[in-house]
C-alpha positions in Angstrom: -19.7 -14.8 -15.4 -22.7 -13.2 -13.7 -24.4 -12.8 -17.1 -21.5 -11.0 -18.9 -18.1 -12.1 -20.3 -15.0 -11.3 -18.4 -12.1 -9.8 -20.3 -8.9 -11.2 -18.6 -6.7 -8.4 -19.5 -9.2 -6.0 -17.9 -9.4 -8.3 -14.8 -5.6 -8.1 -14.4 -5.6 -4.3 -15.1 -8.4 -3.7 -12.4 -6.4 -5.8 -9.9 -3.2 -3.8 -10.6 -5.4 -0.5 -10.2 -6.5 -1.9 -6.8 -3.1 -2.5 -5.6 -1.8 0.8 -7.0 -4.7 2.6 -5.3 -4.0 1.1 -1.9 -0.2 2.0 -2.5 -1.0 5.7 -3.2 -3.1 5.8 -0.1 -0.3 4.3 2.0 2.1 6.7 0.3 0.0 9.7 1.2 -0.2 8.4 4.9 3.5 8.0 5.1 4.1 11.4 3.7 1.8 12.9 6.2 3.7 11.0 9.0 7.1 12.1 7.7 9.1 14.5 9.5 12.0 16.7 8.4 15.1 14.6 7.9 13.1 11.4 7.2 13.9 11.3 3.6 11.9 10.7 0.6 9.7 7.7 0.5 9.9 6.1 -2.9 8.2 3.3 -4.9 11.5 1.4 -4.6 11.5 1.7 -0.8 7.8 0.5 -0.7 8.1 -2.4 -3.2 11.7 -3.6 -3.3 13.0 -3.0 0.2 10.0 -4.7 1.7 9.8 -7.4 -1.0 8.2 -10.1 1.2 5.1 -7.9 1.7 5.1 -7.1 -2.0 5.2 -10.7 -2.9 2.4 -11.4 -0.4 0.2 -8.7 -2.0 0.7 -10.1 -5.5 0.1 -13.7 -4.4 -2.9 -12.9 -2.3 -4.5 -11.0 -5.2 -3.9 -13.8 -7.5 -5.3 -16.3 -5.1 -8.4 -14.1 -4.6 -9.0 -13.7 -8.2 -8.6 -17.4 -8.8 -11.0 -18.3 -6.0 -13.7 -15.8 -7.2 -13.3 -17.1 -10.8 -13.6 -20.7 -9.6 -16.8 -19.8 -7.8 -18.1 -18.0 -10.8 -18.3 -14.8 -8.9 -15.5 -12.7 -10.4 -16.4 -9.2 -11.9 -14.2 -6.5 -13.0 -15.1 -4.5 -10.0 -14.3 -7.4 -7.6 -10.9 -7.6 -9.3 -10.2 -4.1 -8.3 -11.3 -4.8 -4.7 -9.2 -8.0 -4.4 -6.2 -6.1 -5.5 -6.8 -3.3 -3.0 -7.4 -5.8 -0.1 -4.5 -8.0 -1.2 -2.1 -5.1 -0.7 -3.9 -3.9 2.4 -3.6 -7.4 4.0 0.0 -7.8 3.1 0.8 -4.3 4.7 -1.1 -5.1 7.9 0.4 -8.6 8.3 3.9 -7.6 7.4 3.8 -4.1 8.9 5.6 -2.5 5.9 4.3 1.1 6.5 4.8 0.9 10.2 8.3 -0.3 9.7 9.1 2.4 7.2 7.9 5.1 9.6 9.7 3.5 12.6 13.0 3.2 10.7 13.1 6.9 9.9 15.6 9.0 11.9 14.0 11.2 14.6 13.3 14.7 13.6 15.9 17.3 14.2 14.5 20.0 16.5 14.5 23.4 15.2 15.4 26.3 17.5 12.6 28.6 18.0 9.9 26.0 17.6 7.1 25.8 20.1 8.4 23.8 23.2 12.0 24.1 22.2 14.7 26.2 23.9 14.5 29.7 22.6 11.0 29.2 21.2 7.5 30.1 22.4 6.1 27.9 25.2 
């Protein structure tokens, strides 16, 4: 396709890499937004607890790859992009990351912190 042969195991691998890259970016964002007492954000929390979004990410990635293959436009690089965007779209529509951050318990104020009783103003 596009003058070179596609290797389907590589297409699938690149799509998985795209999904994983977006997941790692989201994981970094969640860890930056985390507060003491929020707990550890794990792969299980991201993929299993919010399984509808995970299923949507995989399904939309498969649909995107199928569409591009049918249009004779699929490349290995596009497979990566479709995986990345599939996970991004699922997170945006489902609100997985926002829900995980919102579900976290509020931070426990530390005595002596700025703006807290006993701390600097």
